[in-house]
C-alpha positions as CSV (number, residue, x, y, z in Angstrom):
1,M,14.3,24.5,9.7
2,V,13.7,20.8,7.9
3,G,10.5,19.9,7.5
4,V,8.7,17.3,5.0
5,R,7.4,18.7,1.6
6,A,3.7,19.5,1.1
7,L,1.6,16.9,1.0
8,S,-1.2,16.3,-1.4
9,D,-5.1,15.0,0.4
10,A,-4.4,11.7,-1.2
11,E,-0.5,11.1,0.5
12,R,-2.0,12.7,3.8
13,D,-5.3,10.0,3.5
14,E,-2.9,7.3,2.4
15,L,-0.4,8.0,5.7
16,R,-3.1,8.2,7.9
17,R,-4.6,4.7,6.5
18,R,-0.8,3.2,6.9
19,A,-0.5,4.9,10.4
20,R,-3.5,2.4,11.4
21,H,-2.6,-0.5,9.9
22,E,1.5,-0.6,9.5
23,V,2.7,-1.8,12.9
24,G,6.4,-1.0,14.8
25,R,8.7,0.9,12.6
26,V,7.0,1.4,9.4
27,S,4.3,2.8,11.4
28,E,6.6,5.0,13.8
29,R,8.2,6.3,10.1
30,V,4.4,6.9,9.1
31,R,4.1,9.4,11.9
32,M,6.8,11.1,11.7
33,I,5.9,12.1,8.4
34,L,2.9,13.5,9.4
35,L,3.3,15.3,12.7
36,S,6.3,16.8,10.2
37,S,3.5,18.0,8.1
38,K,1.7,19.5,11.1
39,G,4.5,21.7,11.7
40,Y,6.4,19.6,14.6
41,S,10.2,20.2,14.3
42,V,13.1,17.7,14.3
43,P,13.9,17.9,17.8
44,E,10.3,17.7,19.1
45,I,9.8,14.4,16.8
46,A,12.5,12.6,17.8
47,A,11.8,13.5,21.5
48,I,8.3,11.6,20.5
49,F,9.8,8.7,19.4
50,D,12.3,8.8,21.8
51,C,15.2,8.7,18.3
52,G,17.9,10.8,17.2
53,G,17.5,14.1,15.4
54,A,19.1,12.5,12.2
55,T,16.9,9.3,12.2
56,V,14.0,11.8,11.9
57,R,16.0,14.0,8.8
58,R,16.7,10.4,7.1
59,W,12.9,9.6,7.1
60,I,11.7,12.5,5.6
61,E,14.1,12.9,3.3
62,R,13.7,9.6,1.9
63,F,9.9,10.8,1.7
64,D,10.3,13.5,-0.3
65,A,12.9,11.4,-2.3
66,E,10.7,8.2,-2.4
67,G,7.2,9.0,-1.0
68,I,5.1,6.3,1.1
69,G,7.1,3.3,-0.6
70,G,10.3,5.1,1.0
71,L,9.0,4.4,4.3
72,L,9.0,0.7,4.1
73,D,11.4,-1.9,4.9
74,R,14.0,-2.6,2.2
75,P,14.9,-6.3,1.5
76,R,17.8,-7.5,2.9
77,S,20.4,-9.8,2.6
78,G,20.2,-13.6,3.2
79,R,19.5,-16.9,1.4
80,P,16.7,-16.6,-1.3
81,P,13.7,-18.0,-0.9
82,K,12.8,-21.6,-2.9
83,A,9.6,-19.9,-4.7
84,D,10.4,-17.6,-7.4
85,A,8.8,-14.6,-7.8
86,V,6.6,-15.4,-10.9
87,A,5.2,-18.2,-8.1
88,R,4.8,-15.4,-5.6
89,E,2.9,-13.7,-7.8
90,T,0.6,-16.2,-8.8
91,I,-0.6,-17.0,-5.5
92,R,-0.6,-13.4,-4.7
93,Q,-3.3,-12.9,-7.7
94,Q,-5.3,-15.8,-6.1
95,L,-5.3,-14.6,-2.8
96,E,-6.8,-11.5,-4.1
97,G,-9.4,-13.0,-5.6
98,P,-12.2,-14.8,-4.1
99,P,-13.0,-18.5,-4.2
100,A,-16.1,-18.3,-6.0
101,A,-14.2,-17.2,-8.4
102,W,-13.3,-20.2,-9.7
103,G,-16.6,-21.8,-9.0
104,Y,-15.7,-23.0,-5.3
105,L,-18.2,-23.3,-2.7
106,F,-16.5,-22.0,0.5
107,G,-16.0,-18.0,0.8
108,S,-11.9,-17.5,2.3
109,W,-8.7,-19.8,1.0
110,T,-7.1,-22.0,3.9
111,I,-3.2,-23.0,3.2
112,G,-4.9,-26.6,1.8
113,T,-7.4,-25.6,-0.6
114,L,-5.2,-22.5,-1.9
115,T,-2.4,-25.4,-2.5
116,A,-4.9,-27.6,-4.2
117,H,-6.0,-24.8,-6.2
118,C,-2.6,-23.6,-7.3
119,R,-1.6,-27.2,-8.5
120,G,-4.5,-27.9,-10.3
121,H,-5.3,-24.5,-12.1
122,C,-2.0,-22.8,-12.1
123,G,0.4,-26.0,-12.8
124,L,2.2,-24.5,-9.6
125,A,3.2,-27.6,-7.3
126,V,4.6,-26.6,-4.0
127,S,4.3,-28.1,-0.8
128,P,1.7,-26.6,1.9
129,S,4.6,-26.0,4.4
130,T,5.9,-24.0,1.1
131,M,2.9,-22.2,0.8
132,R,2.9,-21.3,4.0
133,R,6.0,-19.8,4.3
134,I,5.2,-17.5,1.2
135,V,1.7,-16.4,2.3
136,R,3.4,-15.5,5.7
137,G,6.6,-14.7,5.0
138,A,7.5,-13.3,1.3
139,L,3.6,-11.7,0.9
140,G,3.2,-10.8,4.6
141,W,0.0,-11.9,4.7
142,R,-1.9,-13.1,8.1
143,W,-4.9,-15.0,9.4
144,N,-6.8,-12.6,10.9
145,R,-10.4,-11.8,11.0
146,P,-12.1,-9.4,8.6
147,R,-14.1,-6.2,9.3
148,H,-17.3,-5.0,8.0
149,V,-17.0,-1.6,6.0
150,L,-19.7,0.6,5.7
151,P,-20.6,1.9,2.0
152,D,-19.0,4.8,0.1
153,D,-21.1,8.1,0.3
154,P,-21.9,9.5,-2.9
155,D,-21.9,13.0,-1.8
156,A,-18.4,12.7,0.1
157,P,-16.3,14.6,-2.6
158,A,-18.4,17.7,-2.3
159,A,-19.1,17.3,1.2
160,L,-15.3,17.2,2.0
161,D,-15.1,20.1,-0.4
162,A,-17.4,22.1,2.0
163,L,-15.4,21.1,5.3
164,R,-12.5,22.6,3.6
165,A,-14.1,25.7,2.6
166,A,-15.5,26.0,5.7
167,L,-12.2,25.2,7.6
168,A,-10.7,27.7,5.2
169,A,-13.1,30.7,6.0
170,V,-13.6,29.8,10.0
171,P,-12.6,33.6,11.9
172,A,-9.2,33.4,13.2
173,E,-10.1,33.8,17.1
174,A,-12.3,30.7,16.5
175,A,-11.9,27.3,18.0
176,V,-12.3,24.5,15.3
177,L,-13.2,20.8,17.3
178,Y,-14.0,17.7,16.4
179,E,-17.0,16.1,18.5
180,D,-17.9,12.5,18.4
181,E,-19.6,10.2,21.0
182,C,-19.3,6.5,21.9
183,E,-20.3,3.7,24.4
184,V,-18.2,2.0,27.0
185,H,-19.5,-1.7,28.1
186,L,-19.1,-3.4,30.5
187,L,-19.0,-6.4,28.7
188,P,-15.2,-6.5,27.3
189,T,-13.8,-5.5,24.3
190,L,-12.4,-7.9,22.5
191,R,-8.8,-7.6,20.9
192,A,-6.4,-9.4,19.8
193,T,-3.8,-10.2,21.9
194,W,-0.9,-13.2,22.7
195,M,-2.1,-16.6,24.0
196,P,-0.2,-19.9,23.9
197,R,-0.2,-21.4,20.8
198,G,-3.6,-23.9,20.4
199,R,-5.2,-22.4,23.3
200,Q,-7.6,-19.4,23.3
201,M,-7.7,-17.3,26.1
202,P,-10.8,-16.9,27.5
203,V,-12.4,-13.6,28.9
204,M,-15.0,-13.7,31.4
205,T,-18.7,-11.7,30.9
206,P,-21.0,-9.6,33.5
207,G,-24.0,-11.5,34.3
208,K,-25.7,-8.7,33.1
209,N,-24.2,-5.9,30.9
210,Q,-24.4,-2.3,31.8
211,K,-23.2,1.0,29.4
212,R,-22.2,4.6,29.4
213,A,-22.3,7.0,26.9
214,L,-19.0,9.5,26.6
215,F,-19.1,12.7,24.3
216,G,-15.6,13.9,23.2
217,A,-14.2,16.8,21.6
218,L,-10.8,17.3,20.3
219,E,-9.3,20.6,19.6
220,P,-6.5,19.7,16.9
221,A,-4.6,23.0,17.1
222,T,-3.9,22.9,20.6
223,G,-4.4,19.1,21.6
224,R,-7.3,20.4,24.0
225,W,-9.5,17.2,24.7
226,L,-12.9,17.7,26.6
227,Y,-15.1,14.8,27.4
228,L,-18.7,14.1,29.3
229,V,-19.9,11.1,30.5
230,T,-23.6,10.6,30.5
231,E,-26.3,7.5,30.8
232,R,-27.5,7.7,27.8
233,K,-26.7,9.1,23.8
234,R,-29.3,11.4,22.9
235,A,-29.8,15.1,21.8
236,T,-30.4,16.2,25.0
237,E,-27.1,14.9,26.3
238,F,-25.4,16.2,23.2
239,L,-26.9,19.9,24.0
240,A,-25.1,19.4,27.3
241,M,-22.0,18.9,25.3
242,L,-22.1,22.0,23.4
243,E,-22.9,23.6,26.3
244,M,-20.4,22.6,28.1
245,L,-17.9,23.7,25.1
246,I,-19.2,27.1,25.2
247,D,-18.6,27.2,28.9
248,Q,-15.0,26.4,28.2
249,Y,-14.4,28.6,25.3
250,G,-16.6,31.6,26.4
251,P,-17.9,33.9,23.6
252,R,-15.4,32.8,20.9
253,P,-17.0,31.8,17.7
254,L,-17.2,27.6,17.5
255,M,-17.2,25.3,14.7
256,V,-17.6,21.7,15.4
257,V,-16.9,18.9,13.1
258,L,-19.0,16.2,13.6
259,D,-20.8,13.2,11.9
260,N,-24.2,12.4,10.6
261,M,-25.8,10.8,13.4
262,S,-29.8,11.5,13.7
263,I,-29.3,12.9,17.4
264,H,-26.7,16.1,15.8
265,K,-29.8,16.6,13.7
266,A,-32.8,16.7,15.8
267,R,-35.1,19.7,16.3
268,A,-34.2,20.2,19.7
269,V,-30.6,20.8,18.2
270,D,-31.4,23.1,15.5
271,R,-33.6,25.3,18.3
272,W,-30.7,25.6,20.1
273,L,-28.6,26.3,17.3
274,A,-30.8,29.6,16.6
275,A,-30.1,30.8,20.0
276,H,-26.3,30.3,19.5
277,P,-25.6,31.7,16.2
278,W,-21.7,31.7,17.0
279,V,-21.9,27.8,16.9
280,L,-21.6,26.0,13.4
281,L,-22.0,22.6,12.9
282,V,-19.8,21.3,9.9
283,W,-20.8,17.6,8.7
284,L,-18.4,15.2,7.9
285,P,-19.5,13.0,4.7
286,R,-22.0,10.0,5.5
287,Y,-20.4,6.8,6.6
288,S,-17.5,8.2,7.0
289,G,-16.8,9.6,10.5
290,H,-14.1,6.6,11.1
291,R,-11.9,8.1,8.4
292,H,-12.1,11.7,9.0
293,N,-13.4,12.0,12.4
294,L,-10.2,12.1,15.0
295,V,-11.5,11.6,18.0
296,E,-12.6,8.2,16.7
297,K,-8.9,7.8,17.6
298,V,-9.1,8.5,20.8
299,W,-12.5,6.1,21.5
300,W,-10.0,3.6,20.2
301,R,-7.4,3.9,22.5
302,V,-9.8,4.0,25.7
303,K,-11.4,1.1,24.6
304,G,-7.8,-0.7,23.9
305,W,-6.6,0.4,27.1
306,I,-9.6,0.1,29.5
307,T,-12.1,-2.4,28.3
308,A,-10.0,-4.8,25.9
309,N,-9.9,-8.0,27.1
310,R,-10.9,-7.7,30.5
311,L,-14.0,-7.8,33.1
312,L,-14.0,-4.7,35.8
313,P,-15.7,-5.1,38.6
314,S,-18.7,-2.8,38.1
315,I,-19.8,0.1,35.4
316,D,-18.7,2.7,38.2
317,A,-15.4,0.9,38.3
318,L,-15.1,1.1,34.5
319,I,-15.8,5.2,34.5
320,Q,-13.4,5.8,37.0
321,M,-10.5,4.6,35.2
322,V,-12.3,6.6,31.9
323,H,-11.4,9.7,34.2
324,D,-8.1,8.2,35.3
325,F,-7.0,7.8,31.5
326,F,-8.6,11.4,30.5
327,R,-6.1,12.8,33.5
328,S,-2.9,11.6,31.9
329,F,-4.3,12.1,28.1
330,T,-1.9,15.3,27.1
331,P,-2.1,17.7,24.5
332,E,1.2,15.8,23.3
333,L,-1.0,12.3,23.1
334,A,-3.8,13.8,21.7
335,L,-1.9,15.4,18.5
336,Q,0.0,12.0,18.0
337,L,-3.2,10.7,17.6
338,A,-4.6,13.4,15.3
339,A,-1.7,13.2,13.3
């Protein structure tokens, strides 16, 4: 059976990052490699992406030979750009450095400030229109909103080593699940979308916001998904989720991988675990649930499909759409998200 070679941890992390941030054909190629590394056959992957088996084999072979770079689009023939490679590299270096490093008071480059800076400090005289073509076309940069990031956990390597050791030692009959929580709000989630140039799309807001908590657990070995809708997000509701898991899995040992949220470490949870010794909670590194917890991808899809850029008539209507979404949430789709 044709399959991708064994991936290193660094390659797998980089592929997952690329799967989130790349678009179109490149994103599909990355996900093909991730699915192949999980044991999916070429015909199964071809069916998921609605393509031929030869296409899947070609990208597996190119990845094996060239690594992640082999999955990217290669240069195409056509008219050469006006700015040479040295000019493009100069502009890229300026974009990657903060304006404050040059003593400017503003915090972000614009086409105008970048053009003036390159002319005055780098000896690069290009017009604003050429600068825009280089930044957007040759360099592939986009004008977009940045995002907040959490600090790195200095104990992350030890926590990941402990997680790998726990996964390696788990009994064959045990079920391993990833668990997480989120909130869905009647106030619409704002996501990027297409809109006419020069006109920002309005999104109505409710007179009063309402919210519900969602608890979810994903079994990556099978794609099985379990969830619970609650009024609040406390240790009490978390224990209700754990009770649902043992009801569903019976007396089998359970290993639940989750983040370090305070409700997971409450005294009531400790007492419950003492009474249910076949349930083991394994902690992810701090501040890293968005990177390592597979359920985070489910929440992203839920909010993108249900609450993004639209106001629903009531919180009950929103929760009904959540239930409708998960009725069609197949194990195959869950495994695609977890790849």
